[in-house]
N, C-alpha and C positions, 0 to 999 in steps of 0.2 A: 504494500500500500504506500502511496506517495501523496504528497500535498503540493498544491500550486496556489500561488497568490496572483490574481490577475487584476489589473487596473484597466477599466473600460472607459473610454472618453467618447464624447459626442453628445447627442441628444439622448441621454440614458436615464435622466431623472424625470419623474412625472409621466412616464409612458408605460408603466407596469413592467419595467425591466427587471427589478428585483424579484417580483412574484413569478414572472416567467422563467427566470433563471432557476428559482427554487423548484418549480415544476420539472424543468428539464433535468436538473441535477438529481432529483429524486427518481425520475424515470431511468436514469443511468446508474442508480445505486450509489451515488456520491453523498458525502456528508460535507458540512462546512457552513458558509454563510454568504449573504450578499448584503452590502450596506452602502448607503449614500455617503459620499465624502463632501466636505464643505466646498471643495473646488469644482463641484459639478460632475465628477467622475463617480463610478460605482466600483467598489472593491469587492472581489469575489475570492473567497478561500474555498477550494474544493479538494477533497481527499478521497482517494479510492484507487481503483485499478487504472493503469496507464492508458489502456484503450478508451475507457470511459472518460478520463481526463482530456484526452485528445479530442474526443467527440464534443465535450462541453466547450473546450477552447474554440473549436470551429464554430459552434453555435453562438458563442459570445459575439462573434463578428456580425451575426444577423440580428439576434435579439427579437423582441416582439415587433409586430408590424409598424407601430408608431415610432420605434427607435431609429436613430441615424447614427450608427457607430462609425467613428473616425479612426480609432486606434484601440488595440488590445495588447497590453504588455503583460506577459506571464513569466513568473520566476518560481523556482522551487522554494517551498516553505518548510521550515523545520517544526511547524506547529503540531501539536498533538491532534489527532483526528477527532473532531466532535462526533457525538453519537447520532446526530441528525443534521438536517440542513435548515437553517433559519434565515429569515430576513430581519435586518436590524434597521 
């Protein structure tokens, strides 16, 4: 199991991005969280199997229909894997 922290930029707040990310992550069997940052980005911590993490990372570039994603930066994270996936 691995964890990744992704910072998602663009029109990603106020468009159901966090809730949509939660649904996608849960469908892929991932744990972690999605939260808004003060600078307008969304931070996503995702933990699970590598294939599922890659799938979520690809999805983060799309997001829900109202989102306009301009950048996704993901890095390995040393966080302990949460038990579920939350939105904050």
